[in-house]
C-alpha positions in Angstrom: 19.8 -25.4 8.4 18.8 -23.6 5.2 20.6 -24.0 1.8 22.7 -21.1 0.5 21.1 -21.5 -3.0 18.2 -23.4 -4.4 17.5 -24.8 -7.8 14.6 -26.4 -9.7 15.6 -29.9 -10.9 13.5 -31.1 -13.8 13.7 -34.2 -16.0 15.8 -34.0 -19.1 13.4 -34.7 -21.9 15.0 -36.4 -25.0 15.3 -34.5 -28.2 11.9 -34.2 -29.8 10.0 -34.3 -26.6 10.9 -30.9 -25.2 7.6 -29.5 -26.6 5.8 -31.4 -23.8 6.8 -28.7 -21.4 5.3 -26.1 -23.7 2.0 -28.0 -23.6 2.2 -28.5 -19.8 2.7 -24.8 -19.0 -0.3 -23.5 -20.8 -3.7 -24.3 -19.2 -5.2 -24.7 -22.7 -5.0 -28.4 -21.9 -7.9 -27.8 -19.5 -10.2 -27.3 -22.5 -8.4 -29.0 -25.3 -8.9 -32.8 -25.0 -6.4 -33.6 -27.6 -3.6 -32.1 -25.5 -4.8 -33.9 -22.4 -5.0 -37.1 -24.4 -1.3 -36.8 -25.3 -0.3 -36.9 -21.6 -2.9 -39.6 -20.8 -1.7 -42.0 -23.5 1.9 -41.9 -22.2 0.7 -43.5 -18.9 -3.0 -43.4 -18.1 -2.6 -44.6 -14.5 0.1 -42.1 -13.7 -1.9 -39.3 -15.4 -4.9 -40.1 -13.1 -2.8 -40.4 -10.0 -1.2 -37.0 -10.7 -4.7 -35.5 -10.8 -4.2 -34.7 -14.5 -1.4 -32.2 -13.6 1.0 -32.3 -16.6 3.9 -30.7 -14.7 3.8 -33.3 -11.9 3.2 -36.0 -14.6 6.3 -35.1 -16.6 8.4 -35.0 -13.4 7.3 -38.5 -12.6 7.4 -40.3 -16.0 10.2 -42.9 -15.9 13.2 -42.0 -18.0 12.9 -45.3 -19.8 9.4 -44.4 -20.9 10.6 -41.0 -22.2 13.4 -42.7 -24.2 10.9 -45.1 -25.8 8.6 -42.2 -26.7 11.5 -40.4 -28.4 11.7 -43.3 -30.8 7.9 -43.5 -31.4 7.3 -41.8 -34.7 3.5 -41.8 -34.3 3.7 -40.1 -30.9 6.2 -37.6 -32.1 3.8 -36.7 -35.0 0.9 -36.3 -32.6 3.1 -34.1 -30.4 4.1 -31.9 -33.3 0.6 -31.5 -34.4 -0.5 -30.5 -30.9 2.3 -28.0 -30.7 1.4 -26.5 -34.0 -2.3 -26.2 -33.0 -1.3 -24.4 -29.7 1.1 -22.1 -31.5 -1.4 -21.2 -34.1 -4.0 -20.5 -31.4 -1.6 -18.3 -29.5 -0.5 -16.4 -32.6 -3.9 -15.3 -33.7 -4.1 -11.5 -33.7 -6.8 -9.7 -31.7 -9.4 -7.3 -33.1 -7.9 -3.8 -33.4 -11.4 -2.3 -33.7 -12.6 -3.2 -30.2 -9.9 -1.2 -28.4 -8.3 0.8 -31.3 -5.7 2.8 -29.3 -4.5 -0.1 -27.1 -0.8 -0.8 -27.4 0.1 -4.2 -28.7 0.7 -6.9 -26.1 -0.8 -4.8 -23.3 -4.2 -5.5 -21.8 -7.0 -3.0 -22.0 -8.8 -4.8 -19.1 -7.5 -6.2 -15.8 -9.8 -8.8 -14.2 -9.4 -9.1 -10.4 -10.7 -12.1 -8.5 -9.9 -13.8 -5.2 -10.2 -17.3 -6.8 -10.0 -18.9 -10.2 -11.2 -22.3 -11.2 -9.2 -23.1 -14.4 -8.1 -26.7 -14.0 -8.6 -29.3 -11.4 -4.8 -29.5 -10.8 -4.6 -25.7 -10.0 -6.3 -25.5 -6.5 -6.9 -21.8 -6.3 -10.7 -22.0 -6.3 -13.5 -23.1 -3.9 -16.7 -23.1 -6.0 -19.0 -21.2 -8.4 -17.3 -17.8 -8.1 -13.9 -19.2 -9.0 -15.2 -21.5 -11.8 -17.0 -18.5 -13.2 -13.7 -16.5 -13.1 -11.8 -19.3 -14.8 -14.5 -19.6 -17.6 -14.3 -15.8 -18.0 -10.6 -16.0 -18.7 -11.0 -19.0 -21.0 -13.6 -17.2 -23.1 -11.6 -14.0 -23.1 -8.7 -16.1 -24.5 -10.9 -17.7 -27.2 -12.2 -14.3 -28.2 -8.7 -12.9 -28.1 -9.7 -10.1 -25.8 -6.8 -7.9 -24.4 -7.4 -8.9 -20.8 -5.2 -10.0 -18.0 -6.1 -11.6 -14.7 -4.9 -10.9 -11.1 -5.3 -13.2 -8.1 -3.6 -14.8 -5.2 -1.6 -18.0 -5.1 -2.6 -20.2 -2.1 -0.1 -22.6 -0.6 -2.8 -24.8 0.8 -5.6 -23.8 -1.5 -9.2 -24.5 -0.5 -9.7 -27.4 1.9 -10.0 -31.1 0.8 -13.0 -32.8 2.3 -13.1 -36.2 4.0 -15.7 -37.8 6.3 -15.5 -39.4 9.7 -17.1 -42.8 10.1 -20.3 -41.2 11.2 -20.4 -38.9 8.2 -19.2 -35.6 9.7 -17.2 -33.4 7.3 -13.5 -32.9 8.2 -11.0 -30.6 6.4 -7.4 -31.2 5.4 -5.1 -28.7 3.7 -2.4 -30.1 1.4 0.8 -28.1 1.1 1.2 -27.5 -2.6 4.5 -27.0 -4.3 4.2 -24.2 -6.9 7.1 -25.7 -8.8 4.9 -28.6 -9.6 1.9 -26.6 -10.8 1.5 -25.1 -14.3 2.9 -21.8 -13.0 6.2 -20.0 -13.8 7.9 -17.4 -11.5 7.9 -13.9 -12.9 11.4 -12.3 -13.0 12.5 -8.7 -13.1 15.0 -7.1 -15.5 17.9 -8.4 -13.3 16.4 -12.0 -13.6 15.4 -11.8 -9.9 12.0 -12.8 -8.7 9.6 -9.9 -9.2 8.0 -8.7 -6.0 5.5 -6.1 -4.9 5.1 -4.6 -1.4 2.0 -3.6 0.6 1.9 -1.9 4.0 -0.3 -3.9 6.4 -0.8 -1.8 9.6 2.8 -0.8 9.7 4.1 -4.2 8.6 5.6 -4.5 5.1 4.3 -7.5 3.2 6.4 -8.6 0.2 4.8 -10.8 -2.4 6.4 -12.6 -5.3 4.6 -13.3 -8.5 3.6 -16.4 -10.5 2.4 -16.5 -14.0 -0.3 -18.9 -15.2 -0.9 -19.0 -19.0 -4.6 -19.5 -19.7 -4.5 -19.8 -23.5 -3.8 -16.3 -24.7 -4.5 -14.8 -21.3 -1.9 -14.1 -18.6 -3.0 -14.6 -15.0 -0.7 -13.1 -12.4 -0.9 -14.6 -8.9 0.6 -13.0 -5.8 2.4 -15.2 -3.2 3.2 -14.0 0.3 4.8 -17.2 1.5 8.4 -16.2 1.1 11.3 -15.7 3.7 11.2 -11.9 3.5 7.9 -12.0 5.4 7.3 -12.8 9.1 5.6 -16.1 9.8 2.4 -14.2 10.5 2.4 -12.4 7.1 3.4 -15.6 5.2 -0.1 -16.9 6.2 -1.8 -14.3 4.1 -1.8 -16.5 1.0 -1.9 -19.8 2.9 -5.6 -20.7 2.5 -8.5 -19.5 0.4 -11.2 -18.1 2.7 -9.1 -19.2 5.7 -8.4 -17.4 8.9 -10.4 -14.6 10.7 -11.8 -11.3 9.6 -8.4 -9.6 9.8 -6.8 -12.2 7.6 -9.6 -11.6 5.0 -8.8 -7.9 5.1 -5.1 -8.6 4.6 -5.9 -10.9 1.6 -8.1 -8.3 0.0 -5.5 -5.6 0.5 -2.9 -7.8 -1.2 -5.3 -8.6 -4.1 -6.5 -5.0 -4.7 -3.7 -2.7 -3.6 -0.9 -5.2 -4.4 -2.6 -6.2 -7.7 -2.6 -2.7 -9.0 1.0 -2.1 -8.0 1.9 -5.4 -9.7 0.4 -4.2 -13.0 2.2 -0.9 -12.7 5.5 -2.7 -12.1 4.9 -4.9 -15.1 4.3 -1.7 -17.2 0.8 -3.0 -18.2 -1.4 -0.1 -17.0 -4.8 -1.4 -18.3 -7.4 1.3 -18.9 -10.2 -0.7 -17.4 -10.4 -2.9 -14.3 -13.1 -5.5 -13.6 -13.7 -6.3 -9.9 -15.2 -9.8 -9.6 -17.1 -9.5 -6.3 -16.3 -7.0 -3.5 -13.1 -8.8 -2.5 -11.1 -6.7 -5.0 -12.7 -3.3 -4.3 -9.4 -1.9 -2.9 -8.1 -2.0 -6.5 -10.3 0.9 -7.3 -9.0 2.7 -4.2 -5.4 2.1 -5.2 -6.0 3.4 -8.7 -7.3 6.7 -7.2 -4.0 7.0 -5.2 -2.0 6.2 -8.3 -3.8 8.8 -10.4 -3.2 11.4 -7.6 0.5 10.6 -7.2 1.5 10.2 -10.8 -0.8 12.5 -12.6 -1.2 15.2 -10.0 -5.0 14.9 -9.9 -7.1 15.9 -7.0 -9.0 13.2 -5.1 -12.2 14.1 -6.9 -10.7 14.0 -10.4 -8.9 10.8 -9.6 -12.1 9.3 -8.3 -13.9 10.2 -11.5 -11.1 8.7 -13.6 -11.1 5.4 -11.6 -14.8 5.1 -11.3 -15.5 5.8 -14.9 -13.1 3.0 -15.9 -14.2 0.4 -13.3 -16.6 -2.5 -13.7 -18.0 -4.3 -10.7 -19.9 -7.6 -10.6 -21.7 -8.6 -7.4 -22.5 -12.3 -6.9 -24.0 -12.5 -3.4 -27.8 -12.1 -3.0 -27.8 -12.0 0.9 -26.4 -9.1 3.0 -24.5 -11.5 5.3 -22.4 -12.8 2.4 -20.7 -9.4 1.7 -17.5 -8.7 3.5 -17.9 -6.1 6.3 -15.1 -4.8 8.5 -15.5 -2.9 11.8 -14.2 0.7 11.9 -11.5 0.0 14.5 -10.0 -2.7 12.3 -10.2 -0.4 9.2 -8.5 2.4 11.3 -5.4 0.2 12.0 -5.0 -0.5 8.3 -6.3 2.6 6.5 -5.9 5.8 8.6 -2.6 6.6 7.0 -3.9 5.5 3.6 -6.8 8.0 4.0 -4.4 10.8 4.8 -2.3 9.9 1.8 -5.3 10.5 -0.5 -6.3 13.7 1.3 -9.4 12.4 3.1 -10.4 12.5 6.8 -10.8 9.0 8.1 -14.5 9.6 8.6 -15.0 10.6 5.0 -12.9 7.6 4.0 -15.2 5.2 6.0 -18.2 6.8 4.3 -17.1 5.4 1.0 -17.9 1.9 2.3 -21.1 2.7 4.2 -24.6 2.4 2.9 -25.5 5.4 5.1 -22.4 7.7 5.1 -23.7 9.5 8.2 -24.0 6.3 10.4 -20.8 6.1 12.4 -21.9 2.7 13.8 -22.1 1.0 10.4 -19.2 -1.3 9.4 -17.2 -0.8 6.3 -18.6 -2.9 3.4 -16.5 -3.9 0.4 -19.5 -4.2 -1.8 -20.6 -0.7 -1.1 -17.0 0.5 -1.7 -17.0 -1.2 -5.1 -20.5 0.2 -6.0 -19.3 3.7 -5.1 -16.1 3.4 -7.1 -17.5 2.0 -10.3 -19.8 3.4 -12.9 -20.6 -0.1 -14.3 -22.3 -2.4 -11.8 -24.1 -5.6 -12.4 -25.6 -8.8 -10.9 -25.2 -12.2 -12.6 -28.7 -12.9 -13.7 -31.8 -10.8 -14.5 -33.4 -11.9 -11.2 -30.2 -11.3 -9.3 -29.9 -7.8 -10.8 -33.4 -7.1 -9.4 -32.5 -8.6 -6.0 -29.2 -6.5 -5.9 -31.0 -3.3 -6.7 -33.3 -3.9 -3.7 -30.4 -5.0 -1.5 -28.3 -1.9 -2.2 -31.0 0.8 -2.6 -29.8 2.6 0.5 -26.6 3.6 -1.4 -28.9 5.6 -3.7 -31.7 6.6 -1.3 -33.2 9.2 -3.7 -34.0 6.7 -6.4 -36.9 4.3 -6.9 -35.5 0.8 -6.5 -35.9 0.2 -10.3 -33.5 3.0 -11.0 -30.7 1.9 -8.7 -27.7 1.7 -11.1 -27.1 -2.0 -10.9 -27.7 -3.9 -14.1 -27.5 -7.6 -15.0 -25.2 -9.6 -17.2 -26.2 -13.3 -16.8 -23.4 -15.7 -16.3 -22.4 -18.3 -18.8 -20.2 -21.4 -18.9 -17.2 -22.1 -21.1 -18.6 -24.7 -23.5 -15.3 -26.4 -24.6 -14.3 -27.0 -21.0 -17.6 -28.6 -19.9 -19.0 -30.4 -22.9 -17.9 -34.1 -22.8 -15.4 -35.1 -25.5 -17.8 -37.7 -26.9 -20.6 -35.2 -27.2 -18.2 -32.6 -28.6 -17.6 -34.9 -31.5 -21.3 -35.1 -32.1 -21.5 -31.3 -32.0 -18.6 -31.1 -34.5 -20.4 -33.4 -36.8 -23.8 -31.7 -36.8 -23.2 -28.1 -35.6 -19.8 -27.6 -37.1 -16.7 -26.4 -35.2 -18.2 -23.0 -34.8 -19.9 -24.2 -31.6 -16.5 -23.9 -30.0 -15.4 -20.6 -31.6 -18.7 -18.8 -31.7 -20.9 -20.6 -29.2 -23.3 -17.6 -28.8 -24.4 -18.0 -32.5 -28.0 -18.9 -32.5 -27.8 -20.3 -36.1 -25.1 -22.8 -35.1 -27.0 -24.2 -32.1 -30.3 -24.5 -34.0 -28.6 -27.3 -35.8 -28.9 -29.4 -32.7 -32.3 -30.4 -34.1 -30.5 -32.2 -36.9 -28.7 -34.6 -34.5 -30.3 -38.0 -34.9 -32.2 -39.0 -31.8 -30.5 -42.4 -31.6 -27.0 -40.9 -31.9 -27.6 -38.3 -29.2 -29.2 -40.8 -26.8 -26.5 -43.5 -27.3 -23.8 -40.9 -26.7 -25.6 -39.8 -23.5 -26.0 -43.4 -22.4 -22.2 -44.0 -22.7 -21.6 -40.9 -20.6 -24.0 -42.2 -17.9 -22.2 -45.5 -17.9 -18.9 -43.8 -17.5 -20.3 -41.8 -14.6 -21.5 -44.9 -12.9 -18.0 -46.5 -13.4 -16.4 -43.3 -12.0 -18.6 -43.3 -9.0 -17.9 -46.9 -8.2 -14.2 -46.4 -8.3 -14.3 -43.2 -6.3 -16.6 -44.8 -3.7 -14.3 -47.8 -3.4 -11.3 -45.5 -2.9 -13.2 -43.6 -0.2 -14.0 -46.8 1.6 -10.5 -48.1 1.3 -9.1 -44.9 2.9 -11.3 -45.6 5.9 -10.2 -49.2 6.2 -13.6 -50.6 5.1 -14.4 -54.3 5.2 -14.4 -56.5 2.1 -18.2 -56.6 2.0 -18.4 -52.8 1.9 -15.9 -52.7 -0.9 -18.0 -55.2 -2.8 -21.1 -53.0 -2.4 -19.2 -50.1 -3.8 -18.6 -52.0 -7.0 -22.3 -52.7 -7.4 -23.8 -49.3 -6.6 -26.0 -47.6 -9.2 -27.5 -48.9 -12.4 -26.0 -47.7 -15.7 -29.5 -47.7 -17.3 -31.5 -46.0 -14.5 -32.7 -42.4 -14.3 -29.8 -40.7 -12.7 -30.3 -37.4 -10.8 -27.3 -35.3 -9.7 -27.2 -32.8 -6.9 -23.7 -31.2 -6.4 -23.0 -27.8 -4.8 -22.0 -26.0 -1.7 -24.0 -27.2 1.2 -25.3 -23.8 2.3 -28.6 -24.0 4.1 -30.4 -21.8 1.5 -29.6 -24.3 -1.2 -31.8 -26.8 0.7 -30.1 -30.1 0.2 -32.5 -31.4 2.8 -35.6 -31.0 0.6 -35.4 -34.6 -0.6 -35.3 -35.7 3.0 -38.5 -34.1 4.0 -40.6 -37.0 2.8 -38.5 -40.1 3.1 -41.4 -42.4 2.4 -41.9 -41.0 -1.1 -38.1 -41.0 -1.6 -37.8 -44.6 -0.7 -40.6 -45.5 -3.1 -38.8 -43.7 -5.9 -35.4 -45.4 -5.4 -36.8 -48.9 -4.8 -39.1 -49.0 -7.8 -37.7 -51.9 -9.9 -39.8 -51.1 -13.0 -38.8 -47.4 -13.2 -35.7 -47.0 -10.9 -34.4 -43.6 -9.9 -31.0 -43.0 -8.4 -29.2 -40.0 -6.9 -25.6 -38.9 -6.8 -24.7 -36.2 -4.3 -21.5 -34.2 -3.8 -20.6 -30.9 -2.2 -18.8 -29.2 0.7 -19.9 -27.1 3.6 -17.9 -24.2 4.7 -15.5 -25.3 7.6 -17.4 -23.0 10.0 -20.9 -24.0 8.8 -22.0 -26.7 11.2 -25.6 -26.5 9.9 -24.3 -27.4 6.4 -22.2 -30.2 7.8 -25.3 -31.6 9.6 -27.1 -31.6 6.2 -24.3 -33.7 4.7 -24.2 -36.0 7.6 -28.0 -36.7 7.4 -27.7 -37.3 3.7 -24.9 -39.7 4.1 -26.9 -41.6 6.8 -29.7 -42.0 4.3 -27.3 -43.1 1.6 -26.0 -45.9 3.9 -29.4 -47.4 4.7 -30.1 -50.9 3.4 -32.9 -49.9 1.0 -31.0 -46.9 -0.5 -27.3 -48.0 -0.5 -27.3 -49.1 -4.1 -29.3 -46.2 -5.5 -28.0 -43.2 -3.5 -24.3 -42.2 -3.3 -22.5 -39.3 -1.7 -19.1 -38.6 -3.2 -16.5 -36.9 -1.0 -14.2 -34.1 -1.9 -16.3 -32.3 -4.6 -14.0 -30.6 -7.1 -13.9 -29.8 -10.8 -13.2 -33.4 -11.7 -16.3 -34.7 -10.0 -18.4 -31.8 -11.3 -17.3 -32.5 -14.8 -18.3 -36.2 -14.6 -21.6 -35.4 -13.1 -22.8 -32.6 -15.4 -21.8 -34.8 -18.3 -23.4 -38.1 -17.2 -26.5 -37.4 -15.2 -29.9 -37.3 -16.8 -31.4 -34.6 -14.5 -29.6 -31.8 -12.7 -31.5 -31.0 -9.4 -31.3 -27.6 -7.9 -33.4 -26.5 -4.9 -32.4 -23.0 -3.8 -34.8 -20.9 -1.8 -35.8 -18.2 -4.3 -34.4 -15.5 -4.7 -31.2 -16.5 -2.9 -29.4 -18.2 -5.9 -27.5 -15.5 -7.8 -27.1 -17.6 -10.9 -26.4 -21.3 -10.6 -23.9 -22.1 -13.4 -23.6 -25.8 -12.6 -27.0 -26.2 -14.3 -25.7 -24.4 -17.4 -22.9 -26.9 -17.6 -25.4 -29.8 -17.4 -27.5 -28.2 -20.0 -24.6 -27.9 -22.4 -24.4 -31.8 -22.2 -28.1 -32.3 -22.8 -28.9 -32.9 -19.1 -32.4 -31.7 -18.2 -33.0 -29.3 -15.3 -35.2 -29.8 -12.3 -35.0 -26.6 -10.3 -36.8 -23.8 -8.5 -37.3 -20.7 -10.6 -34.3 -18.9 -9.3 -31.1 -17.5 -10.8 -30.6 -18.4 -14.5 -33.4 -21.0 -14.5 -35.9 -18.2 -14.0 -34.8 -16.9 -17.4 -34.3 -20.2 -19.2 -37.4 -22.2 -18.1 -40.2 -22.7 -20.6 -43.7 -23.2 -19.1 -44.3 -26.2 -21.5 -41.4 -28.1 -19.9 -39.8 -28.3 -23.3 -36.2 -27.7 -21.9 -36.6 -29.0 -18.3 -38.8 -28.9 -15.3 -39.6 -26.4 -12.6 -40.3 -26.7 -8.9 -43.1 -24.2 -8.3 -43.9 -21.1 -10.3 -41.5 -18.7 -8.8 -43.4 -18.0 -5.6 -41.6 -16.2 -2.7 -42.7 -16.8 0.9 -42.2 -15.0 4.2 -42.4 -18.3 6.1 -39.3 -20.3 5.1 -40.4 -23.5 6.8 -43.7 -23.4 5.0 -42.0 -22.7 1.7 -39.7 -25.7 2.2 -42.6 -28.0 3.0 -44.7 -26.8 0.0 -41.8 -27.0 -2.5 -40.6 -30.4 -1.2 -44.1 -31.8 -1.9 -44.0 -30.1 -5.3 -40.6 -31.6 -6.0 -41.9 -35.2 -5.4 -45.0 -34.5 -7.5 -43.0 -33.3 -10.5 -40.6 -36.3 -10.1 -43.5 -38.8 -9.9 -45.8 -37.2 -12.5 -43.5 -35.7 -15.1 -39.8 -36.6 -14.8 -39.9 -40.4 -14.2 -42.8 -41.1 -16.7 -41.1 -39.0 -19.4 -37.8 -40.7 -19.0 -39.2 -44.2 -19.1 -41.6 -43.5 -22.0 -39.7 -45.8 -24.4 -41.1 -45.8 -27.9 -40.2 -47.5 -31.2 -36.5 -47.9 -31.6 -36.1 -48.3 -27.8 -35.7 -44.5 -27.4 -37.4 -42.1 -25.0 -38.3 -39.7 -27.9 -40.0 -37.0 -25.8 -36.9 -36.9 -23.4 -34.5 -36.7 -26.3 -36.5 -33.9 -27.9 -36.2 -32.0 -24.6 -32.5 -32.5 -24.6 -32.2 -31.2 -28.2 -34.5 -28.2 -27.4 -32.4 -27.3 -24.4 -29.1 -27.6 -26.3 -30.5 -25.6 -29.3 -32.4 -22.9 -27.4 -30.2 -22.4 -24.3 -26.8 -23.1 -25.7 -26.3 -19.8 -27.5 -27.5 -17.8 -24.5 -26.0 -19.3 -21.4 -22.4 -19.6 -22.4 -19.3 -17.6 -21.4 -18.5 -16.3 -24.8 -21.9 -14.5 -24.9 -21.2 -13.3 -21.3 -17.8 -11.9 -22.1 -19.1 -10.3 -25.2 -21.8 -8.7 -23.1 -19.2 -7.4 -20.7 -17.2 -6.1 -23.6 -20.1 -4.3 -25.3 -21.9 -3.0 -22.2 -19.0 -2.3 -19.9 -15.4 -2.7 -21.2 -15.8 -0.6 -24.3 -17.8 2.2 -22.7 -15.3 2.3 -19.8 -12.4 2.2 -22.1 -13.8 5.1 -24.1 -14.4 7.0 -20.9 -10.8 6.4 -19.8 -9.4 7.5 -23.2 -11.5 10.6 -23.3 -10.9 11.6 -19.7 -7.1 11.2 -20.1 -6.8 13.6 -23.0 -4.8 16.8 -22.7 -3.1 15.8 -19.4 -6.4 14.6 -17.9 -8.1 17.9 -18.4 -11.5 16.3 -19.1 -11.2 14.3 -15.8 -10.4 17.5 -13.9 -13.3 19.3 -15.6 -15.7 16.4 -14.8 -14.6 16.4 -11.1 -15.0 20.2 -10.9 -18.4 20.0 -12.6 -19.5 17.3 -10.2 -18.4 19.3 -7.1 -20.2 22.5 -8.4 -23.3 20.5 -9.2 -23.4 18.9 -5.7 -23.1 22.4 -4.2 -25.9 23.9 -6.3 -28.2 20.8 -6.4 -30.1 21.6 -3.3 -31.4 24.8 -4.8 -33.1 23.2 -7.8 -36.9 23.4 -7.9 -39.9 22.2 -9.9 -43.3 23.9 -9.8 -46.5 24.2 -11.6 -46.5 20.7 -13.2 -49.6 20.4 -15.4 -51.1 18.5 -18.3 -54.0 18.7 -20.7 -55.2 15.2 -19.7 -58.7 14.6 -18.3 -59.7 12.1 -15.6 -60.3 9.4 -18.2 -57.9 9.1 -21.2 -57.6 6.6 -24.0 -54.7 4.2 -24.6 -52.1 5.8 -26.8 -53.8 9.2 -26.5 -51.1 12.0 -26.4 -50.8 14.0 -23.2 -49.1 17.3 -23.1 -47.1 18.0 -20.0 -45.5 21.3 -18.8 -43.3 22.0 -15.8 -41.5 25.1 -14.6 -38.0 24.4 -13.5 -35.5 26.5 -11.5 -31.9 25.4 -12.1 -30.2 27.6 -9.4 -27.4 28.6 -11.8 -26.8 25.1 -13.2 -26.5 25.3 -17.0 -29.5 23.7 -18.9 -27.0 21.5 -20.7 -25.9 20.0 -17.4 -29.3 18.5 -16.5 -32.0 16.5 -18.2 -35.6 17.2 -17.2 -37.8 14.1 -17.6 -41.3 13.0 -17.2 -41.4 9.7 -15.2 -44.6 7.9 -16.2 -46.3 4.5 -16.4 -48.9 2.2 -15.0 -49.6 2.1 -11.2 -50.3 -0.8 -8.9 -53.2 -1.0 -6.4 -51.1 1.1 -3.9 -50.6 3.9 -6.4 -46.9 3.1 -6.9 -45.4 2.7 -10.4 -45.5 -0.9 -11.5 -44.0 -0.2 -14.9 -42.4 3.1 -15.8 -40.8 4.9 -18.7 -39.0 8.3 -19.0 -39.5 10.9 -21.6 -37.1 13.9 -21.9 -38.6 17.3 -21.7 -37.3 20.2 -23.9 -37.0 23.8 -22.8 -39.9 25.9 -24.2 -39.0 29.4 -23.0 -37.2 31.4 -20.3 -39.7 32.7 -17.7 -37.2 35.0 -16.0 -35.7 35.0 -12.4 -34.0 31.7 -13.2 -37.2 29.8 -14.1 -37.6 28.0 -17.4 -40.7 26.2 -18.9 -40.2 22.7 -20.1 -42.7 20.6 -22.1 -43.1 17.2 -23.8 -45.8 14.7 -24.8 -46.4 11.3 -23.3 -49.0 8.6 -23.8 -50.2 5.4 -22.0 -49.5 2.3 -24.0 -51.6 -0.1 -21.9 -55.0 0.2 -20.1 -55.0 0.7 -16.3 -54.3 3.4 -13.8 -51.7 5.7 -15.3 -49.6 8.4 -13.6 -46.6 10.7 -14.1 -44.2 12.9 -12.2 -41.3 15.1 -13.2 -37.6 14.8 -12.2 -34.3 16.5 -12.8 -31.1 14.4 -13.4 -27.5 15.4 -14.0 -26.2 15.2 -17.5 -22.6 15.3 -18.8 -20.9 13.8 -21.9 -18.5 11.8 -19.7 -21.1 10.5 -17.3 -22.1 7.1 -18.5 -25.1 6.7 -16.1 -26.7 9.8 -14.5 -27.9 7.6 -11.7 -24.4 6.8 -10.5 -23.9 10.2 -8.8 -27.0 9.7 -6.6 -28.3 13.2 -7.5 -32.0 13.5 -8.4 -34.6 16.1 -7.8 -38.3 15.1 -7.8 -41.3 17.4 -8.2 -43.1 17.8 -4.9 -46.9 17.8 -4.3 -48.1 21.3 -4.4 
């Protein structure tokens, strides 16, 4: 029996307290401790039991408590001040110079992601990718960027972890009530739930929309779990990363295709889209279809319009981690879609294949995103290099260094992750600008002015709170399993609030090598049983439900933690989430990270720890490859960035190095207590890390980099190409098609220079080349000398390009080009000549994949 009508029943807040709902329905509480404290002080125990969810909390506060609060003048004053702060924050006007022609209250950029980690009470994230997306929105809010988010709303979220008595990971999936999350349903003009529709292999999926306010940013979430859908289709938004390959395809169609249709229905129409990982690549495809239908553009013109205004960030440094779908599955879902945009299905599939001619190759979402975006990037400098090598087959004519995938290193949202106690210290000595302008080097240099004693005592309090948190959490874990009284007593005595505390918390993928510590148990036992200089470890993390190897790692680690000699100094915390992560990155002394280089794309958990003065101990991978200083002044390294072909040998060597660094550097430095009972050297490393790395590895800097390097150029492209009824876009598409037709006839001959066999550093070298353009206008190409030092194999190790200028017309379509180059460093030096396309609306000439190299004569 189903009801005829449904309603949402909420508590009636007394006069003067209604503003609590306003605070509860904006996730600004996730990075504003004053607002969180208002809820906490009403009933601390209830606040904790509600997982710090203000909506659930207000629904469960006893009416008598609310009546008493309504008479509490001090509380009412605090509430009024908090409301005033929130309203002032929301009313701040954005910069009109960044996107000058953007209509007010409409986003210039739409950010698409399959997951978002915004607050621990909003379970639509699994790990680093989602936390990064959440931090991106928070910094966009603080910077008042005209951006909106698009994602999916999962009824069961990502799994919650619990362990069997023998330490094997099990998964459970709570059924969340969206009415009790900080979400509001989006209504249409008739005050009915707003919906969007997507065709899934002949089945119509209808999704309703929820709105999450993230400060000034609006995040729209699509929900398929509604009566209009069949039970099968209602499962599309049941679980994050749940189900089989077909379920993943359906989710990504809803995110990309449904997300673009949602924005259109809302009348937002952002000029730029940002695809966070390949999951959302169908958004670019749907934009092509929209441009064709609504603006009458050809497929080629619509593609240029969409690609020129799309930004794509890849996060996965291993081929297996990128979504690939077999051709027969794609045929069921996209054959009619391909016809709709005027493509044969074979040509459609080529958009997602590294080798467009290989009919056996599956359809790859990352390749689709790369082909449909002119702004592509990895998430650290090293990851950019890895990505260029991974995807070089998409641009087979280019040297790997020229593959058009750049790098914008990730960052973390400082106000979210810095502990409130430490934030007060930063306010005192750095000024409040560390929150509002955290990428300002001048602000963070003031970290050196923080008194050693004040910084250390603050950190010690955070470590003590972490130990208390671990004891309570461990006790609850044991109680849930029906543990005996003696085991519960042990839980209350684990860890030493004064001991060197090392944290390891992340996804238990095998390449992250959580087992490195287990490879020499004898040395590990010596470390954790040393009474004079004790060391203790806190572990947390989840393995993917299908990753039995990862689960075995967790099981082995738990077995070690339960041994008699380690049970007080090694702890594994179940059900890793934002709450545990926050406690650990704030209270540990050392953040341990052991990925097998170069498989860590970035590693933002280490950045969160750094923001709290926690020192790093990591292989030189991801962000730490950029941040590490060889004098160990900001943390410690495992190895020197070596890469091995033999994984087992690499693991053995680096496990031994890990123990050596712990025994010889980390432990002695931490326990080197000088006058004033302070570890001066350690504290100076903390301050150096905060001061040097704080302004670089934060999300404000990251979002500003995206704005300057991608959003603004893409926005300008979109504005320019849309002029005069999209005439520039049409001309660009026509130009590209003509160029591709004529490109095979280009030629280079008679390349020569005035250089002798031996030349001097910085000696000018004149270079000439004769070029045949096959009817292509000279202004549509750029002729370049590609030059630099060579390695032992005669391959360019470092290269530069110098544009050649036309010297004269030689007749019969041949032209003479010339320029001067010079070697800047000693060594074997070489050059060649190439032709690249050139167009005012082409942001990167590499993106077309067209290049002509001079051949050996």
